[in-house]
C-alpha positions as protocol buffer text, in pm:
chain_id: "A"
residue {
  index: 1
  type: MET
  ca { x: -1343 y: -3267 z: 1729 }
}
residue {
  index: 2
  type: THR
  ca { x: -1107 y: -2982 z: 1819 }
}
residue {
  index: 3
  type: ASN
  ca { x: -997 y: -2879 z: 2164 }
}
residue {
  index: 4
  type: THR
  ca { x: -997 y: -2505 z: 2097 }
}
residue {
  index: 5
  type: PRO
  ca { x: -1041 y: -2312 z: 2421 }
}
residue {
  index: 6
  type: GLN
  ca { x: -1339 y: -2081 z: 2437 }
}
residue {
  index: 7
  type: VAL
  ca { x: -1269 y: -1708 z: 2431 }
}
residue {
  index: 8
  type: HIS
  ca { x: -1429 y: -1517 z: 2717 }
}
residue {
  index: 9
  type: PRO
  ca { x: -1740 y: -1329 z: 2597 }
}
residue {
  index: 10
  type: GLU
  ca { x: -1616 y: -997 z: 2737 }
}
residue {
  index: 11
  type: ARG
  ca { x: -1291 y: -1031 z: 2544 }
}
residue {
  index: 12
  type: GLN
  ca { x: -1485 y: -1125 z: 2232 }
}
residue {
  index: 13
  type: ALA
  ca { x: -1692 y: -809 z: 2270 }
}
residue {
  index: 14
  type: ARG
  ca { x: -1381 y: -590 z: 2309 }
}
residue {
  index: 15
  type: VAL
  ca { x: -1212 y: -747 z: 2008 }
}
residue {
  index: 16
  type: ARG
  ca { x: -1530 y: -726 z: 1797 }
}
residue {
  index: 17
  type: LYS
  ca { x: -1562 y: -355 z: 1873 }
}
residue {
  index: 18
  type: ALA
  ca { x: -1194 y: -294 z: 1792 }
}
residue {
  index: 19
  type: LEU
  ca { x: -1226 y: -497 z: 1472 }
}
residue {
  index: 20
  type: ASN
  ca { x: -1527 y: -297 z: 1355 }
}
residue {
  index: 21
  type: LEU
  ca { x: -1347 y: 31 z: 1424 }
}
residue {
  index: 22
  type: PHE
  ca { x: -1041 y: -96 z: 1238 }
}
residue {
  index: 23
  type: SER
  ca { x: -1251 y: -203 z: 939 }
}
residue {
  index: 24
  type: VAL
  ca { x: -1418 y: 137 z: 909 }
}
residue {
  index: 25
  type: ALA
  ca { x: -1085 y: 315 z: 947 }
}
residue {
  index: 26
  type: ALA
  ca { x: -920 y: 90 z: 684 }
}
residue {
  index: 27
  type: TRP
  ca { x: -1194 y: 154 z: 429 }
}
residue {
  index: 28
  type: VAL
  ca { x: -1210 y: 529 z: 489 }
}
residue {
  index: 29
  type: THR
  ca { x: -831 y: 557 z: 469 }
}
residue {
  index: 30
  type: GLY
  ca { x: -820 y: 348 z: 153 }
}
residue {
  index: 31
  type: VAL
  ca { x: -1089 y: 551 z: -21 }
}
residue {
  index: 32
  type: TRP
  ca { x: -923 y: 881 z: 66 }
}
residue {
  index: 33
  type: LEU
  ca { x: -587 y: 747 z: -49 }
}
residue {
  index: 34
  type: LEU
  ca { x: -742 y: 661 z: -387 }
}
residue {
  index: 35
  type: ILE
  ca { x: -894 y: 1010 z: -409 }
}
residue {
  index: 36
  type: LEU
  ca { x: -553 y: 1159 z: -325 }
}
residue {
  index: 37
  type: CYS
  ca { x: -382 y: 945 z: -591 }
}
residue {
  index: 38
  type: GLY
  ca { x: -642 y: 1053 z: -847 }
}
residue {
  index: 39
  type: ARG
  ca { x: -582 y: 1417 z: -759 }
}
residue {
  index: 40
  type: MET
  ca { x: -205 y: 1375 z: -792 }
}
residue {
  index: 41
  type: VAL
  ca { x: -235 y: 1197 z: -1127 }
}
residue {
  index: 42
  type: LEU
  ca { x: -459 y: 1474 z: -1262 }
}
residue {
  index: 43
  type: GLU
  ca { x: -224 y: 1747 z: -1142 }
}
residue {
  index: 44
  type: TYR
  ca { x: 121 y: 1600 z: -1202 }
}
residue {
  index: 45
  type: LEU
  ca { x: 77 y: 1353 z: -1489 }
}
residue {
  index: 46
  type: VAL
  ca { x: -215 y: 1501 z: -1683 }
}
residue {
  index: 47
  type: GLY
  ca { x: -118 y: 1860 z: -1607 }
}
residue {
  index: 48
  type: ILE
  ca { x: -456 y: 1987 z: -1494 }
}
residue {
  index: 49
  type: ASP
  ca { x: -437 y: 2300 z: -1281 }
}
residue {
  index: 50
  type: MET
  ca { x: -621 y: 2188 z: -968 }
}
residue {
  index: 51
  type: PRO
  ca { x: -823 y: 2431 z: -754 }
}
residue {
  index: 52
  type: SER
  ca { x: -664 y: 2524 z: -423 }
}
residue {
  index: 53
  type: TRP
  ca { x: -930 y: 2342 z: -221 }
}
residue {
  index: 54
  type: THR
  ca { x: -805 y: 2008 z: -356 }
}
residue {
  index: 55
  type: ARG
  ca { x: -499 y: 2042 z: -133 }
}
residue {
  index: 56
  type: LEU
  ca { x: -734 y: 1948 z: 152 }
}
residue {
  index: 57
  type: ILE
  ca { x: -754 y: 1595 z: 10 }
}
residue {
  index: 58
  type: GLY
  ca { x: -399 y: 1517 z: 125 }
}
residue {
  index: 59
  type: GLN
  ca { x: -466 y: 1664 z: 466 }
}
residue {
  index: 60
  type: LEU
  ca { x: -785 y: 1463 z: 505 }
}
residue {
  index: 61
  type: HIS
  ca { x: -609 y: 1143 z: 404 }
}
residue {
  index: 62
  type: GLY
  ca { x: -339 y: 1224 z: 662 }
}
residue {
  index: 63
  type: LEU
  ca { x: -602 y: 1273 z: 932 }
}
residue {
  index: 64
  type: PHE
  ca { x: -778 y: 949 z: 841 }
}
residue {
  index: 65
  type: TYR
  ca { x: -446 y: 766 z: 827 }
}
residue {
  index: 66
  type: MET
  ca { x: -369 y: 877 z: 1182 }
}
residue {
  index: 67
  type: LEU
  ca { x: -709 y: 743 z: 1291 }
}
residue {
  index: 68
  type: TYR
  ca { x: -629 y: 421 z: 1104 }
}
residue {
  index: 69
  type: LEU
  ca { x: -303 y: 391 z: 1299 }
}
residue {
  index: 70
  type: VAL
  ca { x: -490 y: 437 z: 1627 }
}
residue {
  index: 71
  type: ALA
  ca { x: -745 y: 173 z: 1522 }
}
residue {
  index: 72
  type: THR
  ca { x: -459 y: -61 z: 1424 }
}
residue {
  index: 73
  type: LEU
  ca { x: -293 y: -5 z: 1761 }
}
residue {
  index: 74
  type: ASN
  ca { x: -624 y: -67 z: 1939 }
}
residue {
  index: 75
  type: LEU
  ca { x: -698 y: -392 z: 1754 }
}
residue {
  index: 76
  type: GLY
  ca { x: -337 y: -512 z: 1762 }
}
residue {
  index: 77
  type: THR
  ca { x: -323 y: -465 z: 2138 }
}
residue {
  index: 78
  type: LYS
  ca { x: -647 y: -652 z: 2196 }
}
residue {
  index: 79
  type: ALA
  ca { x: -557 y: -931 z: 1952 }
}
residue {
  index: 80
  type: ARG
  ca { x: -197 y: -946 z: 2080 }
}
residue {
  index: 81
  type: TRP
  ca { x: -35 y: -922 z: 1738 }
}
residue {
  index: 82
  type: GLU
  ca { x: 336 y: -972 z: 1685 }
}
residue {
  index: 83
  type: PRO
  ca { x: 533 y: -663 z: 1568 }
}
residue {
  index: 84
  type: THR
  ca { x: 554 y: -775 z: 1203 }
}
residue {
  index: 85
  type: LYS
  ca { x: 176 y: -793 z: 1177 }
}
residue {
  index: 86
  type: TRP
  ca { x: 144 y: -444 z: 1330 }
}
residue {
  index: 87
  type: LEU
  ca { x: 393 y: -299 z: 1083 }
}
residue {
  index: 88
  type: ILE
  ca { x: 239 y: -458 z: 774 }
}
residue {
  index: 89
  type: THR
  ca { x: -108 y: -351 z: 884 }
}
residue {
  index: 90
  type: ALA
  ca { x: 5 y: 6 z: 956 }
}
residue {
  index: 91
  type: LEU
  ca { x: 181 y: 41 z: 620 }
}
residue {
  index: 92
  type: ALA
  ca { x: -126 y: -83 z: 433 }
}
residue {
  index: 93
  type: GLY
  ca { x: -282 y: 262 z: 467 }
}
residue {
  index: 94
  type: THR
  ca { x: -7 y: 414 z: 252 }
}
residue {
  index: 95
  type: ILE
  ca { x: -28 y: 189 z: -55 }
}
residue {
  index: 96
  type: PRO
  ca { x: -330 y: 224 z: -285 }
}
residue {
  index: 97
  type: PHE
  ca { x: -577 y: -66 z: -259 }
}
residue {
  index: 98
  type: LEU
  ca { x: -368 y: -251 z: 2 }
}
residue {
  index: 99
  type: SER
  ca { x: -575 y: -134 z: 298 }
}
residue {
  index: 100
  type: PHE
  ca { x: -878 y: -312 z: 151 }
}
residue {
  index: 101
  type: PHE
  ca { x: -692 y: -644 z: 120 }
}
residue {
  index: 102
  type: VAL
  ca { x: -522 y: -620 z: 460 }
}
residue {
  index: 103
  type: GLU
  ca { x: -853 y: -529 z: 625 }
}
residue {
  index: 104
  type: HIS
  ca { x: -1008 y: -844 z: 476 }
}
residue {
  index: 105
  type: TRP
  ca { x: -716 y: -1065 z: 583 }
}
residue {
  index: 106
  type: ARG
  ca { x: -705 y: -926 z: 937 }
}
residue {
  index: 107
  type: ARG
  ca { x: -1084 y: -955 z: 970 }
}
residue {
  index: 108
  type: GLN
  ca { x: -1071 y: -1324 z: 873 }
}
residue {
  index: 109
  type: GLU
  ca { x: -778 y: -1393 z: 1110 }
}
residue {
  index: 110
  type: VAL
  ca { x: -932 y: -1212 z: 1406 }
}
residue {
  index: 111
  type: LYS
  ca { x: -1277 y: -1363 z: 1355 }
}
residue {
  index: 112
  type: ALA
  ca { x: -1127 y: -1713 z: 1351 }
}
residue {
  index: 113
  type: GLN
  ca { x: -893 y: -1651 z: 1645 }
}
residue {
  index: 114
  type: PHE
  ca { x: -1162 y: -1503 z: 1869 }
}
residue {
  index: 115
  type: GLN
  ca { x: -1454 y: -1715 z: 1744 }
}
residue {
  index: 116
  type: LEU
  ca { x: -1649 y: -1416 z: 1619 }
}
residue {
  index: 117
  type: SER
  ca { x: -1945 y: -1465 z: 1389 }
}
């Protein structure tokens, strides 16, 4: 039997909402980063002349990354993360595939810490 203190239901609701927003932002950022990497490989390594509209891919990833940073700040504030965790989580949106792994790890940590189902 553990003596884990119960988390107040209102705080659980706030953290759950922030966690869901963070998860969506992490996945969207990760997908757009992969699209951007694919575009860059095709243009710079394969040598394909890309249409001008493909330059929007980088801008869209940048926009989604900013939203990811806001979602990270929101969740980190509510979960009271230490600075190292904030930094690692924020940088995960800049390395292909890492945002998917970090999202999973943070989701597991936050769900356990705040007794979310």
